[in-house]
C-alpha positions, 0 to 999 in steps of 0.5 A: 165847206173848206175852199169852196169844195162841192159837197158830195156823197149824199145818201143813196136812197131807197129807190126801188120799193115804194110803200102802198099807201092805206086803202090802196086797192093792191090789184087795180094799182098794180100796173101803175105801181109798177110803171112808177117803181120802174120809172123811179128806179131809171131816173136821174136821180138814181143814175146820180146816186150810182154815179156821183160825178153826175151830182158835182160835174154840172156845178164845176166851176174854173176856180175848182180846176185851178185848186184840182190842178194843183192838188193833183199835181202835188199828190202826183209827185208824192205818189210815183215814188211811194209807188216804187217803194211799195211795190218793193214791199209787195216783192214785185218789180218796181213798175207794178207799183205804178201800174197800180197807181193810176186806175184809182184816179180815173174810176173814183172820179166817177164813182167816189163820194169823197173829194179827198180820197186818193186810191193806189197802193199802200204799205199795209195792202202791199204787205198783205198782198206779199203775204198771200202771193209771195212776189208773184206778179201774175197771182198779184194780178189775179188776186186784184180781179178777185178782191175787186169781184168781192168788194164789188159784190159786197157793195151791191148786196149792201154788206158794208155793215160786216166791217163793224165787226172789226173792232179798233183794237184789232185795226190798231194792233194789225197796223202797229205790227204791219209798220214794225214788219215793213220798217224793219224789212227796209233795214236790209235795203238801207244796209245793202244786204242781199238774200235775207228771208222775208219771214219776220223772225228769220228776217231780224235774225239773218239782218243782224247776222249779215251786218258785217256785209253791209255796204258803205255807200247804201248805209250812207245814202240811206241815212242821209235820205232819212235825215233829210226827209225827217227834217223835211216832215219836221219843218212842215209840222213846225212852220215858223212864224208868219209876220204877214210880209210878202216875203214871209208868206213866200218863204212859208209856201216855199217851205210847205211845197218842198216839205210836201213833195219831199219824197220825189225830191229826196228820190230825185236827189239820190238817183242823180247821185247814183248815176254820177257815180255809175257814169264814172264807173263806181258801183257804190249803191244798190240800185232798182235795176232793169224796169219794163218801159212803157205803159202795161198792155190792157188784157185780161189778168192771167187765170192760170200760172206756170212754175219754173219747172213748167208746171202749170197751176189751175185757176182752182189751185191758184185761189186754194193757195190764196186761203184765208188772204182772200177774205182778209185783204178785201175786207182790210182794203175796204175798212182802210179806205172807208175810215179814211173817207170818214175821217176826211168827210167829218173834217171837211163837213160833207157825208159819204156813202159807204156802200158806194165807196165799196163799189168805187174800190171794187170797181177799181181792183177789177179794172186795175187787174186788166192793166197788171196792178195788184190789190189797192185801197185808200191812202191815208198819208196821200189823201191828207196831202190832197186835202191840205192842197185844197182839192175841190173835187175828185177830179184832182185824181185824174191829174194824179193818174195822168203824172203816173201814166206820163212817168211810165211813158217817159221816165221808166229808164231813169228808174234804173238807177233809183237807189234801194236805200232812198226807197227804203227811207221813203218806206220807213218815214211813211210807216213810222207814224203807224206805230202808235204806243199812246194807243196802249195807254188809252186803252189801259186807262178806259177799257183794259180788256180791249188790250186782249184782242190788240196784243193777239193781233200784234203778236200773231201778225209777226207770224203771218198777217191773216192770222193776226187779223183773224185772231184779233177778230175771233177774240174780240168776237168772243168778248163780244158774245161774252158780254151778250151771254153774261150782261150785267144784272143789278140786284136790290132788295125792297122787300121783293128782289129787284132785278135790273137788266142792263141790256137785251135779253137774248137767248144767250143771256137767259140761262144767266139770268135764270141762274140769278133768279133761282140762286138768289130768289127761288133756292133759298128759304123762304122764296122770294118775289122778283120784279124784273126791270125791263126798261133796257130790254129792246130785244127777246126771242123764242128761247127767252120766252120759253124760259120765262114760261118756266120761271113763271111756273116755278115761282107759282109753285113756291107761292111767290110772285114774278112781275115785269116792269118798265116793258117797251110796247114792242116787247110787251106785245111779244110777251102778251102773244105768248100767253104766259100763265101768270104773266104780270107787268107794271109800268115802273118798278114802284108800281110793282113793289106796291102791288107786291106789298098789297097782296101780301097784307091780303095774304096775311 
């Protein structure tokens, strides 16, 4: 494994159930079997499967600590400015970004199965949160609790497979639209424009309409910050040649360090500039303003809310207001984090447990709601920094969380002077790589029909993010069902018609098969015999059996044959148990054709 890291994330065993050996007397051995099952469920190996920290902590070494410290500090300096910026995307006071950024490091160290993943606020989750709660802090915290409960329940019920129904085109359509929405949403902060609506189309209109009101200071500072961030990103991705000298190695490491911490450095520099101008009495920049000092209180999240006119909104009404977002946000959070974990596990040669990852994210959101956090997930950018810095275990997340806590405890007064234009520049540079136009070209070349859910998701997401995701999933589901209902059937003429089924034969597809058989074999004169080549068929159901019984009867009435070939053992067993009258089968198509030819000769 790279950099001597520990291998994490072994697949969880099926530990609560044991197969009873053949010949065992069940009644006599039931107490013994029960004791063994109970002992196995409570064994140390089972505990390790639920607490992966027990797998790597006993093997922890000093050199791991050095690398985890370095990675944790580096990621921490990246996390603080990003958390402040993403709170702006969520429409929340900036301190809520930091409230959401520290719990994941502690929880994931105990429950996570990837050494690289860092949990915290992300651009996409912040956008989703804003679309559901509209920038109301109390509701954002309650949303975190409910999302965590849903995610943890999915983990305990092992429902991670549901994420498989969200196709890649839907994900890419959503992320591209989210990047455009988030990025353009920060243009108003670069320009220093106030009172711009949050709905995307209105935001576009009023941003351009209010350009004459742009503040020169914000525009200049925002463009300078963007230029610095882009320049540092370019330096990191295009390192100079290393001639092997000490000076060259030192210069390379220095450039890498500065480029990696670019967000923190740019925000700190912009804050110093804003403070300097403010000290001389010049309000040149739009600054963050007042922030709540100190650590958040540890208390249960509110289960009700009070409107500005004093009306109390009950828990039931809040949940109803969340609507479909209560399904979309947990699923997208899980999808984003697990995709990141799988990518880095593959890159660094270890395995993760997807259901354990669901549990880690769910518990993080539950516990985060007690410290005023909004929903979080895995961050691709910070995870990449974590991996590149050489983290060896999830313990690096503890160092990152400590840095966030120190910022909350001691640096909140300094955050007053952070220019909004600098945070906007950080966000724009973070989401710009998510606009992947090349994926459209690839889908056009490989499977053009995949562009349909991509385009539907992309366009609807500008209206409402939830509608985009649900619309894309609906289109993908419809295409999947159509593929099941209309499988490809290859028809060839060998005296008798040979029909090769390209996939499983389930009830949506049987009507299609029956229609082809009737039109090409039974409804012509003279009728044709048919060989069904079933070597690709691995599933069959009762509806199919009923239709096959009717087809066999129709073939018998017309004095022609319907034969089956290449049946898998499990399918053959089902067909034999169905006791179909006139059912005949062979091992191969050739054998079926020979039998039909011999029967034809005998009849002649």
